[in-house]
GUTORNU-353132 format. One record per residue (C-alpha): x, y, z. Coordinates in steps of 0.1 Angstrom, whole numbers, padded with zeros to 4 digits, always signed. Layout:
<atoms>
XYZ;...
</atoms>
This chain:
<atoms>
+0169+0262+0235;+0163+0227+0249;+0128+0225+0233;+0142+0235+0199;+0169+0209+0202;+0144+0183+0211;+0122+0192+0182;+0152+0191+0159;+0162+0157+0171;+0126+0144+0167;+0124+0158+0132;+0158+0142+0123;+0146+0109+0138;+0113+0111+0118;+0132+0119+0085;+0156+0090+0093;+0127+0067+0098;+0111+0075+0065;+0142+0078+0044;+0162+0048+0057;+0149+0014+0051;+0169-0019+0048;+0175-0027+0012;+0189-0058-0005;+0227-0055-0010;+0225-0061-0047;+0203-0031-0055;+0220-0004-0076;+0215+0033-0067;+0201+0024-0033;+0196+0060-0022;+0173+0067-0051;+0153+0036-0043;+0153+0046-0006;+0139+0081-0014;+0111+0067-0035;+0102+0041-0009;+0102+0068+0018;+0079+0090-0002;+0055+0062-0007;+0056+0051+0029;+0049+0086+0041;+0020+0089+0017;+0007+0055+0028;+0007+0066+0065;-0011+0098+0055;-0036+0077+0036;-0043+0055+0066;-0048+0085+0088;-0072+0102+0064;-0091+0069+0060;-0094+0063+0097;-0107+0099+0103;-0132+0095+0075;-0117+0124+0055;-0108+0106+0023;-0106+0070+0011;-0072+0054+0015;-0067+0051-0023;-0078+0087-0030;-0049+0099-0009;-0024+0076-0026;-0036+0090-0060;-0018+0122-0051;+0013+0104-0063;-0003+0098-0096;-0014+0135-0099;+0022+0147-0092;+0035+0125-0120;+0010+0135-0147;+0023+0151-0179;+0004+0166-0208;+0000+0146-0240;+0026+0166-0259;+0040+0155-0293;+0078+0157-0300;+0100+0153-0330;+0097+0116-0330;+0061+0108-0319;+0027+0124-0322;+0008+0120-0289;-0030+0124-0288;-0055+0120-0259;-0086+0104-0274;-0111+0076-0267;-0115+0041-0281;-0150+0027-0275;-0157+0055-0250;-0126+0045-0229;-0098+0072-0226;-0065+0063-0242;-0032+0080-0252;-0023+0073-0288;+0014+0074-0298;+0021+0075-0335;+0056+0075-0350;+0064+0105-0371;+0089+0088-0394;+0079+0072-0427;+0065+0037-0420;+0082+0018-0448;+0052-0005-0448;+0026-0015-0422;+0036-0008-0386;+0037-0029-0354;+0013-0020-0326;+0010-0024-0289;-0020-0020-0265;-0005-0011-0231;-0021-0013-0197;-0005+0007-0168;+0000-0007-0133;-0011+0006-0099;-0030-0022-0083;-0062-0015-0103;-0066+0015-0080;-0038+0039-0090;-0019+0050-0121;-0025+0068-0153;-0013+0065-0189;-0001+0101-0185;+0023+0095-0157;+0058+0105-0166;+0072+0070-0165;+0045+0055-0187;+0046+0084-0211;+0084+0080-0215;+0080+0043-0220;+0053+0046-0246;+0074+0072-0265;+0104+0049-0265;+0085+0019-0277;+0067+0039-0304;+0099+0056-0317;+0123+0026-0315;+0100+0000-0328;+0082+0023-0353;+0050+0011-0336;+0016+0025-0328;+0011+0024-0290;-0024+0026-0274;-0020+0033-0237;-0053+0028-0219;-0068+0047-0190;-0092+0022-0176;-0115+0031-0146;-0101+0025-0112;-0111+0011-0078;-0128+0024-0058;-0155+0032-0069;-0151+0007-0098;-0145-0029-0089;-0138-0061-0109;-0147-0067-0137;-0149-0030-0148;-0111-0026-0152;-0110-0058-0173;-0140-0048-0194;-0125-0014-0202;-0092-0027-0214;-0109-0056-0233;-0132-0031-0249;-0103-0010-0262;-0083-0040-0274;-0113-0055-0293;-0121-0021-0308;-0085-0016-0319;-0082-0051-0335;-0110-0043-0360;-0096-0044-0395;-0108-0009-0403;-0092+0006-0372;-0059-0011-0378;-0060+0000-0414;-0067+0036-0404;-0035+0037-0383;-0014+0018-0408;-0010-0013-0385;-0001-0048-0397;-0028-0071-0382;-0002-0098-0379;+0020-0077-0356;-0001-0066-0327;+0007-0073-0290;-0007-0066-0256;+0015-0055-0227;+0013-0042-0191;+0031-0040-0158;+0019-0052-0124;-0019-0049-0124;-0016-0040-0161;+0003-0073-0166;-0026-0090-0150;-0050-0073-0175;-0028-0081-0205;-0027-0118-0196;-0065-0118-0190;-0072-0100-0223;-0049-0124-0243;-0069-0153-0228;-0103-0138-0234;-0096-0130-0270;-0092-0167-0277;-0129-0172-0267;-0143-0143-0287;-0157-0154-0321;-0161-0117-0331;-0123-0111-0330;-0106-0122-0362;-0072-0107-0356;-0049-0128-0335;-0023-0114-0311;+0013-0119-0322;+0028-0116-0286;+0022-0106-0250;+0046-0088-0226;+0039-0093-0189;+0061-0071-0166;+0061-0083-0130;+0024-0093-0134;-0001-0100-0106;-0017-0132-0117;-0036-0149-0089;-0055-0140-0058;-0057-0176-0044;-0026-0178-0024;-0012-0145-0010;+0014-0163+0011;+0037-0176-0017;+0075-0177-0010;+0079-0143-0027;+0051-0128-0005;+0070-0140+0025;+0105-0131+0014;+0096-0097+0001;+0069-0087+0026;+0087-0054+0035;+0107-0047+0003;+0102-0015-0017;+0081-0004-0036;+0053-0029-0030;+0051-0044+0005;+0027-0074+0011;+0003-0053+0030;-0002-0029+0001;-0006-0057-0025;-0032-0074-0003;-0050-0040-0001;-0049-0037-0039;-0063-0072-0044;-0091-0067-0019;-0100-0033-0033;-0101-0048-0068;-0130-0069-0057;-0146-0048-0030;-0141-0022-0003;-0155-0046+0023;-0131-0047+0053;-0140-0083+0059;-0125-0093+0026;-0093-0073+0032;-0088-0089+0066;-0094-0124+0052;-0069-0119+0024;-0044-0105+0049;-0045-0138+0068;-0047-0158+0036;-0080-0173+0047;-0103-0160+0019;-0104-0191-0003;-0136-0213-0003;-0134-0251+0001;-0145-0256-0035;-0114-0238-0047;-0094-0269-0038;-0097-0281-0074;-0079-0250-0086;-0049-0254-0062;-0029-0273-0088;-0027-0242-0110;-0010-0221-0082;+0009-0249-0064;+0043-0232-0062;+0060-0265-0052;+0052-0277-0088;+0058-0246-0108;+0085-0226-0091;+0122-0232-0099;+0142-0246-0070;+0161-0214-0063;+0129-0195-0057;+0114-0222-0034;+0143-0218-0009;+0135-0233+0025;+0097-0227+0022;+0074-0256+0027;+0042-0262+0006;+0010-0254+0025;-0015-0235+0004;-0041-0210+0014;-0063-0216+0044;-0098-0226+0034;-0129-0211+0049;-0139-0181+0027;-0171-0197+0014;-0193-0167+0022;-0168-0142+0008;-0165-0162-0024;-0203-0162-0028;-0203-0124-0024;-0173-0118-0046;-0172-0145-0073;-0143-0127-0090;-0120-0143-0065;-0120-0175-0086;-0125-0159-0120;-0096-0164-0145;-0102-0129-0158;-0090-0117-0124;-0065-0145-0118;-0051-0157-0152;-0031-0184-0135;-0064-0202-0129;-0068-0209-0167;-0067-0245-0179;-0039-0259-0199;-0062-0263-0229;-0067-0225-0228;-0031-0216-0222;-0017-0237-0251;-0035-0214-0276;-0018-0182-0264;+0008-0162-0283;+0045-0162-0274;+0052-0143-0242;+0079-0123-0225;+0075-0126-0187;+0097-0102-0167;+0101-0108-0130;+0121-0092-0102;+0138-0110-0073;+0128-0084-0046;+0091-0084-0055;+0061-0100-0038;+0048-0108-0073;+0079-0126-0084;+0063-0160-0080;+0032-0152-0099;+0052-0144-0130;+0076-0173-0126;+0047-0198-0122;+0029-0184-0152;+0060-0187-0173;+0064-0224-0162;+0027-0231-0170;+0029-0215-0204;+0060-0234-0212;+0044-0267-0201;+0015-0259-0224;+0038-0255-0253;+0038-0217-0256;+0071-0201-0265;+0081-0182-0234;+0111-0160-0225;+0113-0156-0188;+0137-0128-0179;+0144-0128-0141;+0162-0097-0128;+0179-0107-0096;+0189-0071-0087;+0154-0056-0093;+0123-0046-0073;+0087-0040-0082;+0080-0010-0103;+0116-0006-0115;+0108-0004-0152;+0090+0030-0148;+0120+0047-0131;+0130+0062-0165;+0133+0099-0160;+0135+0128-0135;+0149+0127-0100;+0141+0090-0096;+0157+0078-0128;+0175+0044-0125;+0199+0027-0149;+0180-0005-0138;+0148+0009-0153;+0165+0016-0187;+0180-0019-0186;+0147-0036-0181;+0130-0015-0207;+0159-0024-0231;+0152-0061-0225;+0116-0056-0235;+0124-0036-0266;+0150-0061-0278;+0125-0090-0273;+0098-0071-0292;+0122-0063-0320;+0126-0100-0326;+0092-0113-0317;+0067-0086-0329;
</atoms>
């Protein structure tokens, strides 16, 4: 009896450890957030154990979450959904069923997941694409780019760029009834990174004649230079994306080399020659005062010269769009940048919005003070949040006016 009671107490303590985590007071539906955070933490610990024992790579175990969330590409009364390929890259294509009444809008969407996880067929992304397609009467191309590992930068970028460039061809747009003057790119988290990078790269491509009308960047990851920004410090242990996991995502994007991960964890991965780029990510210049709080400017520790030689992507604007020059930024289309207060990536988005604005680009920066990373995908099922619907509504309303 005593042993059973002890086991029961230990089980209760373990469940309490996973389920309970301190949350910001202003988060709505805290128990839903707590359950999602608990599931991800448990899966993270399982991933670490499997990785240490050599059974599976850390990210392979985390992908179990992706597998559980997958739904088939099923059409409904509003939208026709097809799994196909654009330029040999898998995509989900969402076509509105109602009469177009003229040429349609279009969006090319890139899912999040730290360049390592995620899928266009996950329930949250599928729900989001259907809503966008139906409510905006828009063609939506949701891209399934290759993931790390085994694929590292620039493979993910090349996949999404290849799809976007293919879709922007006049004959492809015409085939799908799309107005070439009303096409945008969008993405969340790592997908926001890819959307920003694609928008920049298109400016330099003489083969692309169609110009983007807009870009939507949802809590984007935009720089790998300084992983100790105020938001990385303030939100290091917040759901759903702790600092340790974001560092792991960044390092895996470039390489599975443990030395790079350790250097990034201590923010000492930046080579001395990167000093000239510091201005672009200097949060004391680009963050609004209420986000700076009591933090003092410092910048990343220099010393990663060897790592930078091995992994030049660390300083590549295609991986870190915040490193783009003002001359490049000023040619970009209007942007919606959505950031969340309780998110390690908060400052990336806020700084990019400030830099775009300084370059003369029309920017709407929507900052959700009661939100956390990933909130916009909590749209259905047991983890549905009113917050997710509210943030998606913000994006839809902006697109209605700007696309």
